[in-house]
PyMOL CGO cylinders between C-alpha atoms (Angstrom):
from pymol import cmd
from pymol.cgo import CYLINDER

trace = [
    CYLINDER, -24.93, 129.40, -73.94, -23.93, 126.14, -75.65, 0.3, 1, 1, 1, 1, 1, 1,
    CYLINDER, -23.93, 126.14, -75.65, -26.87, 126.36, -78.06, 0.3, 1, 1, 1, 1, 1, 1,
    CYLINDER, -26.87, 126.36, -78.06, -25.96, 129.97, -78.80, 0.3, 1, 1, 1, 1, 1, 1,
    CYLINDER, -25.96, 129.97, -78.80, -22.39, 128.91, -79.63, 0.3, 1, 1, 1, 1, 1, 1,
    CYLINDER, -22.39, 128.91, -79.63, -23.58, 126.16, -81.98, 0.3, 1, 1, 1, 1, 1, 1,
    CYLINDER, -23.58, 126.16, -81.98, -25.95, 128.58, -83.69, 0.3, 1, 1, 1, 1, 1, 1,
    CYLINDER, -25.95, 128.58, -83.69, -23.21, 131.18, -84.06, 0.3, 1, 1, 1, 1, 1, 1,
    CYLINDER, -23.21, 131.18, -84.06, -20.89, 128.65, -85.72, 0.3, 1, 1, 1, 1, 1, 1,
    CYLINDER, -20.89, 128.65, -85.72, -23.66, 127.64, -88.14, 0.3, 1, 1, 1, 1, 1, 1,
    CYLINDER, -23.66, 127.64, -88.14, -24.90, 131.13, -88.96, 0.3, 1, 1, 1, 1, 1, 1,
    CYLINDER, -24.90, 131.13, -88.96, -21.41, 132.48, -89.67, 0.3, 1, 1, 1, 1, 1, 1,
    CYLINDER, -21.41, 132.48, -89.67, -20.45, 129.30, -91.60, 0.3, 1, 1, 1, 1, 1, 1,
    CYLINDER, -20.45, 129.30, -91.60, -17.02, 129.21, -90.00, 0.3, 1, 1, 1, 1, 1, 1,
    CYLINDER, -17.02, 129.21, -90.00, -14.44, 127.25, -91.96, 0.3, 1, 1, 1, 1, 1, 1,
    CYLINDER, -14.44, 127.25, -91.96, -11.94, 124.85, -90.42, 0.3, 1, 1, 1, 1, 1, 1,
    CYLINDER, -11.94, 124.85, -90.42, -9.26, 127.48, -91.07, 0.3, 1, 1, 1, 1, 1, 1,
    CYLINDER, -9.26, 127.48, -91.07, -11.16, 130.13, -89.11, 0.3, 1, 1, 1, 1, 1, 1,
    CYLINDER, -11.16, 130.13, -89.11, -11.77, 127.72, -86.24, 0.3, 1, 1, 1, 1, 1, 1,
    CYLINDER, -11.77, 127.72, -86.24, -8.07, 126.78, -86.20, 0.3, 1, 1, 1, 1, 1, 1,
    CYLINDER, -8.07, 126.78, -86.20, -7.15, 130.46, -85.89, 0.3, 1, 1, 1, 1, 1, 1,
    CYLINDER, -7.15, 130.46, -85.89, -9.54, 130.88, -82.97, 0.3, 1, 1, 1, 1, 1, 1,
    CYLINDER, -9.54, 130.88, -82.97, -8.17, 127.77, -81.27, 0.3, 1, 1, 1, 1, 1, 1,
    CYLINDER, -8.17, 127.77, -81.27, -4.57, 128.91, -81.79, 0.3, 1, 1, 1, 1, 1, 1,
    CYLINDER, -4.57, 128.91, -81.79, -5.25, 132.40, -80.41, 0.3, 1, 1, 1, 1, 1, 1,
    CYLINDER, -5.25, 132.40, -80.41, -6.99, 130.86, -77.40, 0.3, 1, 1, 1, 1, 1, 1,
    CYLINDER, -6.99, 130.86, -77.40, -3.99, 128.66, -76.63, 0.3, 1, 1, 1, 1, 1, 1,
    CYLINDER, -3.99, 128.66, -76.63, -1.54, 131.54, -77.03, 0.3, 1, 1, 1, 1, 1, 1,
    CYLINDER, -1.54, 131.54, -77.03, -3.32, 134.41, -75.31, 0.3, 1, 1, 1, 1, 1, 1,
    CYLINDER, -3.32, 134.41, -75.31, -2.88, 133.18, -71.68, 0.3, 1, 1, 1, 1, 1, 1,
    CYLINDER, -2.88, 133.18, -71.68, -4.74, 136.12, -70.08, 0.3, 1, 1, 1, 1, 1, 1,
    CYLINDER, -4.74, 136.12, -70.08, -3.13, 138.63, -72.42, 0.3, 1, 1, 1, 1, 1, 1,
    CYLINDER, -3.13, 138.63, -72.42, -2.99, 139.66, -76.05, 0.3, 1, 1, 1, 1, 1, 1,
    CYLINDER, -2.99, 139.66, -76.05, -1.20, 137.70, -78.77, 0.3, 1, 1, 1, 1, 1, 1,
    CYLINDER, -1.20, 137.70, -78.77, 1.05, 139.19, -81.44, 0.3, 1, 1, 1, 1, 1, 1,
    CYLINDER, 1.05, 139.19, -81.44, 0.36, 138.40, -85.07, 0.3, 1, 1, 1, 1, 1, 1,
    CYLINDER, 0.36, 138.40, -85.07, 3.93, 137.13, -85.38, 0.3, 1, 1, 1, 1, 1, 1,
    CYLINDER, 3.93, 137.13, -85.38, 3.26, 134.57, -82.63, 0.3, 1, 1, 1, 1, 1, 1,
    CYLINDER, 3.26, 134.57, -82.63, 0.11, 133.41, -84.42, 0.3, 1, 1, 1, 1, 1, 1,
    CYLINDER, 0.11, 133.41, -84.42, 2.00, 133.11, -87.73, 0.3, 1, 1, 1, 1, 1, 1,
    CYLINDER, 2.00, 133.11, -87.73, 4.76, 131.02, -86.13, 0.3, 1, 1, 1, 1, 1, 1,
    CYLINDER, 4.76, 131.02, -86.13, 2.30, 128.73, -84.33, 0.3, 1, 1, 1, 1, 1, 1,
    CYLINDER, 2.30, 128.73, -84.33, 0.28, 128.10, -87.50, 0.3, 1, 1, 1, 1, 1, 1,
    CYLINDER, 0.28, 128.10, -87.50, 3.15, 128.04, -89.98, 0.3, 1, 1, 1, 1, 1, 1,
    CYLINDER, 3.15, 128.04, -89.98, 1.68, 130.80, -92.16, 0.3, 1, 1, 1, 1, 1, 1,
    CYLINDER, 1.68, 130.80, -92.16, 2.86, 134.21, -93.32, 0.3, 1, 1, 1, 1, 1, 1,
    CYLINDER, 2.86, 134.21, -93.32, 2.28, 137.37, -91.25, 0.3, 1, 1, 1, 1, 1, 1,
    CYLINDER, 2.28, 137.37, -91.25, 0.29, 138.75, -94.19, 0.3, 1, 1, 1, 1, 1, 1,
    CYLINDER, 0.29, 138.75, -94.19, -2.09, 135.79, -93.99, 0.3, 1, 1, 1, 1, 1, 1,
    CYLINDER, -2.09, 135.79, -93.99, -2.57, 136.41, -90.27, 0.3, 1, 1, 1, 1, 1, 1,
    CYLINDER, -2.57, 136.41, -90.27, -3.27, 140.11, -90.87, 0.3, 1, 1, 1, 1, 1, 1,
    CYLINDER, -3.27, 140.11, -90.87, -5.98, 139.27, -93.38, 0.3, 1, 1, 1, 1, 1, 1,
    CYLINDER, -5.98, 139.27, -93.38, -7.59, 136.69, -91.10, 0.3, 1, 1, 1, 1, 1, 1,
    CYLINDER, -7.59, 136.69, -91.10, -7.47, 138.96, -88.05, 0.3, 1, 1, 1, 1, 1, 1,
    CYLINDER, -7.47, 138.96, -88.05, -9.36, 141.62, -90.01, 0.3, 1, 1, 1, 1, 1, 1,
    CYLINDER, -9.36, 141.62, -90.01, -11.98, 139.03, -90.97, 0.3, 1, 1, 1, 1, 1, 1,
    CYLINDER, -11.98, 139.03, -90.97, -12.31, 137.79, -87.38, 0.3, 1, 1, 1, 1, 1, 1,
    CYLINDER, -12.31, 137.79, -87.38, -12.66, 141.37, -86.16, 0.3, 1, 1, 1, 1, 1, 1,
    CYLINDER, -12.66, 141.37, -86.16, -15.53, 141.93, -88.63, 0.3, 1, 1, 1, 1, 1, 1,
    CYLINDER, -15.53, 141.93, -88.63, -17.18, 138.78, -87.26, 0.3, 1, 1, 1, 1, 1, 1,
    CYLINDER, -17.18, 138.78, -87.26, -16.66, 140.17, -83.73, 0.3, 1, 1, 1, 1, 1, 1,
    CYLINDER, -16.66, 140.17, -83.73, -14.58, 137.11, -82.81, 0.3, 1, 1, 1, 1, 1, 1,
    CYLINDER, -14.58, 137.11, -82.81, -11.46, 139.08, -81.86, 0.3, 1, 1, 1, 1, 1, 1,
    CYLINDER, -11.46, 139.08, -81.86, -10.46, 142.53, -80.71, 0.3, 1, 1, 1, 1, 1, 1,
    CYLINDER, -10.46, 142.53, -80.71, -7.39, 144.01, -82.34, 0.3, 1, 1, 1, 1, 1, 1,
    CYLINDER, -7.39, 144.01, -82.34, -5.54, 147.27, -81.91, 0.3, 1, 1, 1, 1, 1, 1,
    CYLINDER, -5.54, 147.27, -81.91, -2.46, 148.19, -83.90, 0.3, 1, 1, 1, 1, 1, 1,
    CYLINDER, -2.46, 148.19, -83.90, 0.73, 147.39, -81.97, 0.3, 1, 1, 1, 1, 1, 1,
    CYLINDER, 0.73, 147.39, -81.97, -1.29, 145.93, -79.09, 0.3, 1, 1, 1, 1, 1, 1,
    CYLINDER, -1.29, 145.93, -79.09, -1.96, 142.43, -80.39, 0.3, 1, 1, 1, 1, 1, 1,
    CYLINDER, -1.96, 142.43, -80.39, -5.04, 140.26, -80.74, 0.3, 1, 1, 1, 1, 1, 1,
    CYLINDER, -5.04, 140.26, -80.74, -7.46, 138.95, -78.14, 0.3, 1, 1, 1, 1, 1, 1,
    CYLINDER, -7.46, 138.95, -78.14, -10.56, 136.79, -78.44, 0.3, 1, 1, 1, 1, 1, 1,
    CYLINDER, -10.56, 136.79, -78.44, -13.94, 138.25, -77.66, 0.3, 1, 1, 1, 1, 1, 1,
    CYLINDER, -13.94, 138.25, -77.66, -16.33, 136.21, -75.52, 0.3, 1, 1, 1, 1, 1, 1,
    CYLINDER, -16.33, 136.21, -75.52, -17.97, 134.85, -78.69, 0.3, 1, 1, 1, 1, 1, 1,
    CYLINDER, -17.97, 134.85, -78.69, -14.60, 133.91, -80.19, 0.3, 1, 1, 1, 1, 1, 1,
    CYLINDER, -14.60, 133.91, -80.19, -13.49, 132.24, -76.96, 0.3, 1, 1, 1, 1, 1, 1,
    CYLINDER, -13.49, 132.24, -76.96, -16.64, 130.11, -76.79, 0.3, 1, 1, 1, 1, 1, 1,
    CYLINDER, -16.64, 130.11, -76.79, -16.11, 128.81, -80.31, 0.3, 1, 1, 1, 1, 1, 1,
    CYLINDER, -16.11, 128.81, -80.31, -12.44, 128.14, -79.57, 0.3, 1, 1, 1, 1, 1, 1,
    CYLINDER, -12.44, 128.14, -79.57, -13.43, 126.17, -76.45, 0.3, 1, 1, 1, 1, 1, 1,
    CYLINDER, -13.43, 126.17, -76.45, -15.96, 124.20, -78.50, 0.3, 1, 1, 1, 1, 1, 1,
    CYLINDER, -15.96, 124.20, -78.50, -13.19, 123.12, -80.89, 0.3, 1, 1, 1, 1, 1, 1,
    CYLINDER, -13.19, 123.12, -80.89, -10.79, 122.40, -78.02, 0.3, 1, 1, 1, 1, 1, 1,
    CYLINDER, -10.79, 122.40, -78.02, -13.48, 120.20, -76.40, 0.3, 1, 1, 1, 1, 1, 1,
    CYLINDER, -13.48, 120.20, -76.40, -14.01, 118.32, -79.65, 0.3, 1, 1, 1, 1, 1, 1,
    CYLINDER, -14.01, 118.32, -79.65, -10.27, 117.83, -80.14, 0.3, 1, 1, 1, 1, 1, 1,
    CYLINDER, -10.27, 117.83, -80.14, -9.50, 116.61, -76.64, 0.3, 1, 1, 1, 1, 1, 1,
    CYLINDER, -9.50, 116.61, -76.64, -12.48, 114.26, -76.46, 0.3, 1, 1, 1, 1, 1, 1,
    CYLINDER, -12.48, 114.26, -76.46, -11.58, 112.85, -79.86, 0.3, 1, 1, 1, 1, 1, 1,
    CYLINDER, -11.58, 112.85, -79.86, -7.95, 112.31, -78.87, 0.3, 1, 1, 1, 1, 1, 1,
    CYLINDER, -7.95, 112.31, -78.87, -9.08, 110.50, -75.73, 0.3, 1, 1, 1, 1, 1, 1,
    CYLINDER, -9.08, 110.50, -75.73, -11.45, 108.30, -77.74, 0.3, 1, 1, 1, 1, 1, 1,
    CYLINDER, -11.45, 108.30, -77.74, -8.88, 107.56, -80.44, 0.3, 1, 1, 1, 1, 1, 1,
    CYLINDER, -8.88, 107.56, -80.44, -6.16, 106.72, -77.90, 0.3, 1, 1, 1, 1, 1, 1,
    CYLINDER, -6.16, 106.72, -77.90, -8.13, 104.80, -75.28, 0.3, 1, 1, 1, 1, 1, 1,
    CYLINDER, -8.13, 104.80, -75.28, -10.76, 103.06, -77.40, 0.3, 1, 1, 1, 1, 1, 1,
    CYLINDER, -10.76, 103.06, -77.40, -9.18, 102.68, -80.83, 0.3, 1, 1, 1, 1, 1, 1,
    CYLINDER, -9.18, 102.68, -80.83, -5.53, 102.42, -79.77, 0.3, 1, 1, 1, 1, 1, 1,
    CYLINDER, -5.53, 102.42, -79.77, -4.15, 105.18, -82.00, 0.3, 1, 1, 1, 1, 1, 1,
    CYLINDER, -4.15, 105.18, -82.00, -0.53, 106.27, -81.56, 0.3, 1, 1, 1, 1, 1, 1,
    CYLINDER, -0.53, 106.27, -81.56, 0.28, 109.79, -80.32, 0.3, 1, 1, 1, 1, 1, 1,
    CYLINDER, 0.28, 109.79, -80.32, 1.00, 111.06, -83.84, 0.3, 1, 1, 1, 1, 1, 1,
    CYLINDER, 1.00, 111.06, -83.84, -2.02, 109.33, -85.39, 0.3, 1, 1, 1, 1, 1, 1,
    CYLINDER, -2.02, 109.33, -85.39, -4.52, 110.48, -82.78, 0.3, 1, 1, 1, 1, 1, 1,
    CYLINDER, -4.52, 110.48, -82.78, -3.44, 114.13, -83.00, 0.3, 1, 1, 1, 1, 1, 1,
    CYLINDER, -3.44, 114.13, -83.00, -3.61, 114.24, -86.80, 0.3, 1, 1, 1, 1, 1, 1,
    CYLINDER, -3.61, 114.24, -86.80, -6.98, 112.48, -86.87, 0.3, 1, 1, 1, 1, 1, 1,
    CYLINDER, -6.98, 112.48, -86.87, -8.45, 114.71, -84.15, 0.3, 1, 1, 1, 1, 1, 1,
    CYLINDER, -8.45, 114.71, -84.15, -7.21, 117.83, -85.98, 0.3, 1, 1, 1, 1, 1, 1,
    CYLINDER, -7.21, 117.83, -85.98, -9.32, 116.80, -88.97, 0.3, 1, 1, 1, 1, 1, 1,
    CYLINDER, -9.32, 116.80, -88.97, -12.41, 115.48, -87.18, 0.3, 1, 1, 1, 1, 1, 1,
    CYLINDER, -12.41, 115.48, -87.18, -12.77, 118.28, -84.61, 0.3, 1, 1, 1, 1, 1, 1,
    CYLINDER, -12.77, 118.28, -84.61, -14.45, 120.55, -87.17, 0.3, 1, 1, 1, 1, 1, 1,
    CYLINDER, -14.45, 120.55, -87.17, -17.00, 118.03, -88.40, 0.3, 1, 1, 1, 1, 1, 1,
    CYLINDER, -17.00, 118.03, -88.40, -18.48, 115.99, -85.54, 0.3, 1, 1, 1, 1, 1, 1,
    CYLINDER, -18.48, 115.99, -85.54, -22.03, 116.67, -84.36, 0.3, 1, 1, 1, 1, 1, 1,
    CYLINDER, -22.03, 116.67, -84.36, -22.90, 117.61, -80.79, 0.3, 1, 1, 1, 1, 1, 1,
    CYLINDER, -22.90, 117.61, -80.79, -24.77, 114.30, -80.51, 0.3, 1, 1, 1, 1, 1, 1,
    CYLINDER, -24.77, 114.30, -80.51, -21.60, 112.38, -81.40, 0.3, 1, 1, 1, 1, 1, 1,
    CYLINDER, -21.60, 112.38, -81.40, -19.59, 114.50, -78.96, 0.3, 1, 1, 1, 1, 1, 1,
    CYLINDER, -19.59, 114.50, -78.96, -22.05, 113.69, -76.16, 0.3, 1, 1, 1, 1, 1, 1,
    CYLINDER, -22.05, 113.69, -76.16, -21.97, 109.97, -76.96, 0.3, 1, 1, 1, 1, 1, 1,
    CYLINDER, -21.97, 109.97, -76.96, -18.18, 109.66, -76.83, 0.3, 1, 1, 1, 1, 1, 1,
    CYLINDER, -18.18, 109.66, -76.83, -18.09, 111.79, -73.67, 0.3, 1, 1, 1, 1, 1, 1,
    CYLINDER, -18.09, 111.79, -73.67, -20.51, 109.34, -72.00, 0.3, 1, 1, 1, 1, 1, 1,
    CYLINDER, -20.51, 109.34, -72.00, -18.68, 106.30, -73.39, 0.3, 1, 1, 1, 1, 1, 1,
    CYLINDER, -18.68, 106.30, -73.39, -15.39, 107.56, -71.94, 0.3, 1, 1, 1, 1, 1, 1,
    CYLINDER, -15.39, 107.56, -71.94, -16.97, 108.20, -68.52, 0.3, 1, 1, 1, 1, 1, 1,
    CYLINDER, -16.97, 108.20, -68.52, -16.91, 112.01, -68.81, 0.3, 1, 1, 1, 1, 1, 1,
    CYLINDER, -16.91, 112.01, -68.81, -13.10, 112.43, -68.66, 0.3, 1, 1, 1, 1, 1, 1,
    CYLINDER, -13.10, 112.43, -68.66, -11.68, 115.64, -67.22, 0.3, 1, 1, 1, 1, 1, 1,
    CYLINDER, -11.68, 115.64, -67.22, -8.31, 115.42, -69.00, 0.3, 1, 1, 1, 1, 1, 1,
    CYLINDER, -8.31, 115.42, -69.00, -7.12, 114.17, -72.39, 0.3, 1, 1, 1, 1, 1, 1,
    CYLINDER, -7.12, 114.17, -72.39, -4.17, 111.76, -72.93, 0.3, 1, 1, 1, 1, 1, 1,
    CYLINDER, -4.17, 111.76, -72.93, -1.73, 114.69, -72.76, 0.3, 1, 1, 1, 1, 1, 1,
    CYLINDER, -1.73, 114.69, -72.76, -3.10, 115.69, -69.35, 0.3, 1, 1, 1, 1, 1, 1,
    CYLINDER, -3.10, 115.69, -69.35, -4.80, 118.82, -70.71, 0.3, 1, 1, 1, 1, 1, 1,
    CYLINDER, -4.80, 118.82, -70.71, -8.20, 119.77, -69.24, 0.3, 1, 1, 1, 1, 1, 1,
    CYLINDER, -8.20, 119.77, -69.24, -11.26, 119.01, -71.38, 0.3, 1, 1, 1, 1, 1, 1,
    CYLINDER, -11.26, 119.01, -71.38, -13.84, 121.83, -71.39, 0.3, 1, 1, 1, 1, 1, 1,
    CYLINDER, -13.84, 121.83, -71.39, -17.17, 120.73, -69.93, 0.3, 1, 1, 1, 1, 1, 1,
    CYLINDER, -17.17, 120.73, -69.93, -20.36, 120.49, -71.99, 0.3, 1, 1, 1, 1, 1, 1,
    CYLINDER, -20.36, 120.49, -71.99, -21.07, 124.06, -70.82, 0.3, 1, 1, 1, 1, 1, 1,
    CYLINDER, -21.07, 124.06, -70.82, -17.64, 125.10, -72.15, 0.3, 1, 1, 1, 1, 1, 1,
    CYLINDER, -17.64, 125.10, -72.15, -16.10, 125.73, -68.74, 0.3, 1, 1, 1, 1, 1, 1,
    CYLINDER, -16.10, 125.73, -68.74, -12.43, 124.78, -68.47, 0.3, 1, 1, 1, 1, 1, 1,
    CYLINDER, -12.43, 124.78, -68.47, -10.42, 124.19, -65.30, 0.3, 1, 1, 1, 1, 1, 1,
    CYLINDER, -10.42, 124.19, -65.30, -6.90, 125.42, -65.97, 0.3, 1, 1, 1, 1, 1, 1,
    CYLINDER, -6.90, 125.42, -65.97, -4.00, 124.46, -63.70, 0.3, 1, 1, 1, 1, 1, 1,
    CYLINDER, -4.00, 124.46, -63.70, -0.92, 126.62, -63.23, 0.3, 1, 1, 1, 1, 1, 1,
    CYLINDER, -0.92, 126.62, -63.23, 1.99, 124.49, -64.42, 0.3, 1, 1, 1, 1, 1, 1,
    CYLINDER, 1.99, 124.49, -64.42, 5.77, 124.72, -64.48, 0.3, 1, 1, 1, 1, 1, 1,
    CYLINDER, 5.77, 124.72, -64.48, 8.11, 122.87, -66.89, 0.3, 1, 1, 1, 1, 1, 1,
    CYLINDER, 8.11, 122.87, -66.89, 10.12, 119.89, -65.72, 0.3, 1, 1, 1, 1, 1, 1,
    CYLINDER, 10.12, 119.89, -65.72, 13.23, 121.72, -66.96, 0.3, 1, 1, 1, 1, 1, 1,
    CYLINDER, 13.23, 121.72, -66.96, 12.82, 124.21, -64.08, 0.3, 1, 1, 1, 1, 1, 1,
    CYLINDER, 12.82, 124.21, -64.08, 12.64, 121.55, -61.33, 0.3, 1, 1, 1, 1, 1, 1,
    CYLINDER, 12.64, 121.55, -61.33, 15.74, 121.37, -59.14, 0.3, 1, 1, 1, 1, 1, 1,
    CYLINDER, 15.74, 121.37, -59.14, 17.89, 118.26, -59.02, 0.3, 1, 1, 1, 1, 1, 1,
    CYLINDER, 17.89, 118.26, -59.02, 16.97, 115.97, -56.17, 0.3, 1, 1, 1, 1, 1, 1,
    CYLINDER, 16.97, 115.97, -56.17, 13.23, 116.62, -56.49, 0.3, 1, 1, 1, 1, 1, 1,
    CYLINDER, 13.23, 116.62, -56.49, 10.62, 113.96, -57.20, 0.3, 1, 1, 1, 1, 1, 1,
    CYLINDER, 10.62, 113.96, -57.20, 7.51, 115.02, -59.14, 0.3, 1, 1, 1, 1, 1, 1,
    CYLINDER, 7.51, 115.02, -59.14, 4.37, 113.63, -60.71, 0.3, 1, 1, 1, 1, 1, 1,
    CYLINDER, 4.37, 113.63, -60.71, 3.84, 114.60, -64.35, 0.3, 1, 1, 1, 1, 1, 1,
    CYLINDER, 3.84, 114.60, -64.35, 0.70, 116.68, -64.86, 0.3, 1, 1, 1, 1, 1, 1,
    CYLINDER, 0.70, 116.68, -64.86, 0.71, 117.17, -68.65, 0.3, 1, 1, 1, 1, 1, 1,
    CYLINDER, 0.71, 117.17, -68.65, 2.86, 117.16, -71.77, 0.3, 1, 1, 1, 1, 1, 1,
    CYLINDER, 2.86, 117.16, -71.77, 2.83, 119.52, -74.73, 0.3, 1, 1, 1, 1, 1, 1,
    CYLINDER, 2.83, 119.52, -74.73, 1.09, 118.34, -77.89, 0.3, 1, 1, 1, 1, 1, 1,
    CYLINDER, 1.09, 118.34, -77.89, 2.97, 120.75, -80.15, 0.3, 1, 1, 1, 1, 1, 1,
    CYLINDER, 2.97, 120.75, -80.15, 5.53, 118.26, -81.46, 0.3, 1, 1, 1, 1, 1, 1,
    CYLINDER, 5.53, 118.26, -81.46, 4.48, 114.68, -82.28, 0.3, 1, 1, 1, 1, 1, 1,
    CYLINDER, 4.48, 114.68, -82.28, 8.12, 113.53, -82.51, 0.3, 1, 1, 1, 1, 1, 1,
    CYLINDER, 8.12, 113.53, -82.51, 8.69, 114.66, -78.91, 0.3, 1, 1, 1, 1, 1, 1,
    CYLINDER, 8.69, 114.66, -78.91, 5.42, 112.99, -77.87, 0.3, 1, 1, 1, 1, 1, 1,
    CYLINDER, 5.42, 112.99, -77.87, 6.45, 109.67, -79.38, 0.3, 1, 1, 1, 1, 1, 1,
    CYLINDER, 6.45, 109.67, -79.38, 9.82, 109.90, -77.60, 0.3, 1, 1, 1, 1, 1, 1,
    CYLINDER, 9.82, 109.90, -77.60, 8.12, 110.69, -74.27, 0.3, 1, 1, 1, 1, 1, 1,
    CYLINDER, 8.12, 110.69, -74.27, 5.86, 107.66, -74.76, 0.3, 1, 1, 1, 1, 1, 1,
    CYLINDER, 5.86, 107.66, -74.76, 8.91, 105.48, -75.47, 0.3, 1, 1, 1, 1, 1, 1,
    CYLINDER, 8.91, 105.48, -75.47, 10.61, 106.38, -72.17, 0.3, 1, 1, 1, 1, 1, 1,
    CYLINDER, 10.61, 106.38, -72.17, 7.35, 106.53, -70.19, 0.3, 1, 1, 1, 1, 1, 1,
    CYLINDER, 7.35, 106.53, -70.19, 7.50, 110.24, -69.38, 0.3, 1, 1, 1, 1, 1, 1,
    CYLINDER, 7.50, 110.24, -69.38, 3.72, 110.70, -69.46, 0.3, 1, 1, 1, 1, 1, 1,
    CYLINDER, 3.72, 110.70, -69.46, 0.92, 112.26, -67.36, 0.3, 1, 1, 1, 1, 1, 1,
    CYLINDER, 0.92, 112.26, -67.36, 0.57, 110.85, -63.82, 0.3, 1, 1, 1, 1, 1, 1,
    CYLINDER, 0.57, 110.85, -63.82, 4.00, 109.13, -63.91, 0.3, 1, 1, 1, 1, 1, 1,
    CYLINDER, 4.00, 109.13, -63.91, 6.38, 109.69, -60.99, 0.3, 1, 1, 1, 1, 1, 1,
    CYLINDER, 6.38, 109.69, -60.99, 9.73, 111.16, -62.06, 0.3, 1, 1, 1, 1, 1, 1,
    CYLINDER, 9.73, 111.16, -62.06, 12.91, 111.73, -60.09, 0.3, 1, 1, 1, 1, 1, 1,
    CYLINDER, 12.91, 111.73, -60.09, 15.11, 114.59, -61.28, 0.3, 1, 1, 1, 1, 1, 1,
    CYLINDER, 15.11, 114.59, -61.28, 18.58, 113.18, -60.62, 0.3, 1, 1, 1, 1, 1, 1,
    CYLINDER, 18.58, 113.18, -60.62, 20.80, 115.90, -62.07, 0.3, 1, 1, 1, 1, 1, 1,
    CYLINDER, 20.80, 115.90, -62.07, 20.80, 118.92, -64.37, 0.3, 1, 1, 1, 1, 1, 1,
    CYLINDER, 20.80, 118.92, -64.37, 23.66, 120.12, -66.53, 0.3, 1, 1, 1, 1, 1, 1,
    CYLINDER, 23.66, 120.12, -66.53, 24.27, 123.89, -66.44, 0.3, 1, 1, 1, 1, 1, 1,
    CYLINDER, 24.27, 123.89, -66.44, 23.47, 126.36, -69.23, 0.3, 1, 1, 1, 1, 1, 1,
    CYLINDER, 23.47, 126.36, -69.23, 20.29, 124.59, -70.37, 0.3, 1, 1, 1, 1, 1, 1,
    CYLINDER, 20.29, 124.59, -70.37, 22.10, 121.30, -70.70, 0.3, 1, 1, 1, 1, 1, 1,
    CYLINDER, 22.10, 121.30, -70.70, 20.51, 117.83, -70.47, 0.3, 1, 1, 1, 1, 1, 1,
    CYLINDER, 20.51, 117.83, -70.47, 18.48, 116.62, -67.51, 0.3, 1, 1, 1, 1, 1, 1,
    CYLINDER, 18.48, 116.62, -67.51, 18.92, 113.15, -66.01, 0.3, 1, 1, 1, 1, 1, 1,
    CYLINDER, 18.92, 113.15, -66.01, 15.68, 111.61, -64.74, 0.3, 1, 1, 1, 1, 1, 1,
    CYLINDER, 15.68, 111.61, -64.74, 14.53, 108.25, -63.40, 0.3, 1, 1, 1, 1, 1, 1,
    CYLINDER, 14.53, 108.25, -63.40, 11.17, 106.86, -64.48, 0.3, 1, 1, 1, 1, 1, 1,
    CYLINDER, 11.17, 106.86, -64.48, 9.93, 103.48, -63.30, 0.3, 1, 1, 1, 1, 1, 1,
    CYLINDER, 9.93, 103.48, -63.30, 13.39, 102.50, -62.06, 0.3, 1, 1, 1, 1, 1, 1,
    CYLINDER, 13.39, 102.50, -62.06, 15.11, 103.35, -65.37, 0.3, 1, 1, 1, 1, 1, 1,
    CYLINDER, 15.11, 103.35, -65.37, 17.37, 106.35, -65.83, 0.3, 1, 1, 1, 1, 1, 1,
    CYLINDER, 17.37, 106.35, -65.83, 17.21, 108.54, -68.94, 0.3, 1, 1, 1, 1, 1, 1,
    CYLINDER, 17.21, 108.54, -68.94, 19.13, 111.60, -70.10, 0.3, 1, 1, 1, 1, 1, 1,
    CYLINDER, 19.13, 111.60, -70.10, 16.82, 114.03, -71.90, 0.3, 1, 1, 1, 1, 1, 1,
    CYLINDER, 16.82, 114.03, -71.90, 17.51, 117.33, -73.59, 0.3, 1, 1, 1, 1, 1, 1,
    CYLINDER, 17.51, 117.33, -73.59, 16.48, 120.66, -72.07, 0.3, 1, 1, 1, 1, 1, 1,
    CYLINDER, 16.48, 120.66, -72.07, 14.00, 121.18, -74.92, 0.3, 1, 1, 1, 1, 1, 1,
    CYLINDER, 14.00, 121.18, -74.92, 12.29, 117.86, -74.20, 0.3, 1, 1, 1, 1, 1, 1,
    CYLINDER, 12.29, 117.86, -74.20, 12.19, 118.59, -70.46, 0.3, 1, 1, 1, 1, 1, 1,
    CYLINDER, 12.19, 118.59, -70.46, 10.55, 121.94, -71.20, 0.3, 1, 1, 1, 1, 1, 1,
    CYLINDER, 10.55, 121.94, -71.20, 7.66, 120.11, -72.93, 0.3, 1, 1, 1, 1, 1, 1,
    CYLINDER, 7.66, 120.11, -72.93, 6.74, 118.23, -69.71, 0.3, 1, 1, 1, 1, 1, 1,
    CYLINDER, 6.74, 118.23, -69.71, 4.76, 120.05, -67.02, 0.3, 1, 1, 1, 1, 1, 1,
    CYLINDER, 4.76, 120.05, -67.02, 4.02, 119.68, -63.32, 0.3, 1, 1, 1, 1, 1, 1,
    CYLINDER, 4.02, 119.68, -63.32, 2.07, 121.75, -60.81, 0.3, 1, 1, 1, 1, 1, 1,
    CYLINDER, 2.07, 121.75, -60.81, 3.23, 122.78, -57.35, 0.3, 1, 1, 1, 1, 1, 1,
    CYLINDER, 3.23, 122.78, -57.35, 0.82, 120.18, -55.99, 0.3, 1, 1, 1, 1, 1, 1,
    CYLINDER, 0.82, 120.18, -55.99, 2.71, 117.54, -58.02, 0.3, 1, 1, 1, 1, 1, 1,
    CYLINDER, 2.71, 117.54, -58.02, 5.97, 118.12, -56.12, 0.3, 1, 1, 1, 1, 1, 1,
    CYLINDER, 5.97, 118.12, -56.12, 6.58, 115.08, -53.92, 0.3, 1, 1, 1, 1, 1, 1,
]
cmd.load_cgo(trace, "trace")
């Protein structure tokens, strides 16, 4: 299946833009269809641009699309998306752990490199890193066979005051938020105590490593735990 995916990418000469669309749809679809408006917002492009690309992807049999019912990846489109996700998350892990890149630097560099590395290079960094299962954000890395183990997560903003949790993952959507989370130590595998929550989506007071911090509801919603992480 992996060889078939590589061959499909080569034969269809997919551009970085096409692969980014597939990756974005994969991240948004979450067992359902994705609206073109959601894709446009996530990618920062116009709805007209999304419409044109969706038509192209449908011709390539990468997505299924029905008017007013949204977009969904086909099996072929999902495999290519997972290939790019694997590249990205392995690269981020390599750039962070081996080369010491910052959160912002590693994400930007991985976004560029993910479309260009060979499978041989991918295999070498995977081995060098000890075959990691999660990237620095805590997100699962698809296996070499493009199988991904997803965990059901809930945002820290929904955890009741008085609870103690272990961080599972953080969103990589906003590098400014990531850099702030790194500054206060609110990162994957850290133990966090939720001390208090202001009403009406107000700030959340947490303790991390013996230090108390007041974080906004938006920031708290970018940090995720699983039910197994509740302590």
